[in-house]
C-alpha positions as CSV (number, residue, x, y, z in Angstrom):
1,X,0.0,0.0,0.1
2,X,1.5,3.2,-1.2
3,X,1.4,6.5,1.4
4,X,1.4,9.3,-1.1
5,X,0.5,13.1,-0.9
6,X,-0.4,13.3,-4.5
7,X,2.1,16.3,-5.2
8,X,5.4,15.0,-6.3
9,X,7.4,18.1,-5.6
10,X,6.0,18.3,-2.1
11,X,6.9,14.6,-1.7
12,X,10.6,15.6,-2.7
13,X,10.9,18.6,-0.4
14,X,9.5,16.7,2.6
15,X,11.9,13.7,2.0
16,X,15.3,15.9,1.5
17,X,14.2,18.3,4.4
18,X,14.1,15.1,6.7
19,X,17.4,14.1,5.3
20,X,19.1,17.2,5.6
21,X,17.8,17.8,9.2
22,X,18.7,14.5,10.3
23,X,21.9,14.4,8.4
24,X,22.8,17.8,10.2
25,X,21.9,16.8,13.7
26,X,23.7,13.5,13.0
27,X,26.8,14.8,11.4
28,X,27.3,18.3,12.7
29,X,30.2,20.0,11.5
30,X,29.9,18.8,7.9
31,X,27.2,21.0,6.5
32,X,28.9,21.7,3.2
33,X,29.7,18.2,2.8
34,X,25.9,17.1,3.6
35,X,24.4,19.7,1.0
36,X,26.9,18.5,-1.8
37,X,26.0,14.8,-1.0
38,X,22.2,15.4,-0.9
39,X,22.2,17.9,-3.9
40,X,24.2,15.1,-5.7
41,X,22.0,12.4,-4.6
42,X,18.9,14.2,-6.0
43,X,20.6,15.1,-9.2
44,X,21.5,11.4,-9.8
45,X,17.8,10.2,-9.0
46,X,16.6,12.5,-11.5
47,X,19.1,11.3,-14.1
48,X,18.3,7.7,-13.5
49,X,14.9,8.5,-13.6
50,X,15.4,9.9,-17.1
51,X,17.0,6.5,-18.3
52,X,14.5,4.7,-20.5
53,X,15.0,1.3,-18.8
54,X,13.4,2.9,-15.7
55,X,10.3,4.1,-17.6
56,X,10.1,7.5,-15.4
57,X,10.6,10.8,-16.7
58,X,13.5,13.4,-15.8
59,X,12.2,16.5,-14.3
60,X,14.6,19.1,-13.1
61,X,12.0,20.8,-11.1
62,X,12.1,17.8,-8.7
63,X,15.8,18.6,-8.2
64,X,15.0,22.2,-7.2
65,X,12.2,20.7,-4.8
66,X,15.0,18.4,-3.3
67,X,17.5,21.4,-2.7
68,X,14.3,23.7,-1.4
69,X,13.4,20.5,1.2
70,X,17.4,20.6,2.0
71,X,17.2,24.4,3.0
72,X,14.3,23.8,4.9
73,X,15.5,21.1,6.9
74,X,18.8,22.6,7.5
75,X,17.0,25.7,8.8
76,X,14.6,23.3,11.2
77,X,17.7,21.6,12.4
78,X,19.7,24.9,13.1
79,X,16.6,26.3,15.0
80,X,16.2,22.8,16.9
81,X,19.9,23.1,17.7
82,X,19.6,26.7,19.1
83,X,16.5,25.8,21.1
84,X,18.0,22.7,22.7
85,X,21.2,24.7,23.4
86,X,19.3,27.3,25.3
87,X,17.9,24.8,27.4
88,X,21.0,22.9,28.3
89,X,22.7,26.0,29.2
90,X,19.9,27.1,31.3
91,X,19.0,30.2,29.1
92,X,15.0,31.0,28.7
């Protein structure tokens, strides 16, 4: 049974937001490497989808949605780190 939001771009953005947020929290100090890795992965997915053997379509806007999702995920991770850091230090 497939769970879908019926919006391909939104699904791409949500998936890459989650990957970026978790990657940023789990791999601190390597944000540039994470961005390059995820952007390359998104591009590779699109290139593979464009291959006729798979029977899917290459869509550059999917990659744009991936990158937008990464930006959102990194923003959420940064906000989370700041909020948790304040509580650990005892700041309001």
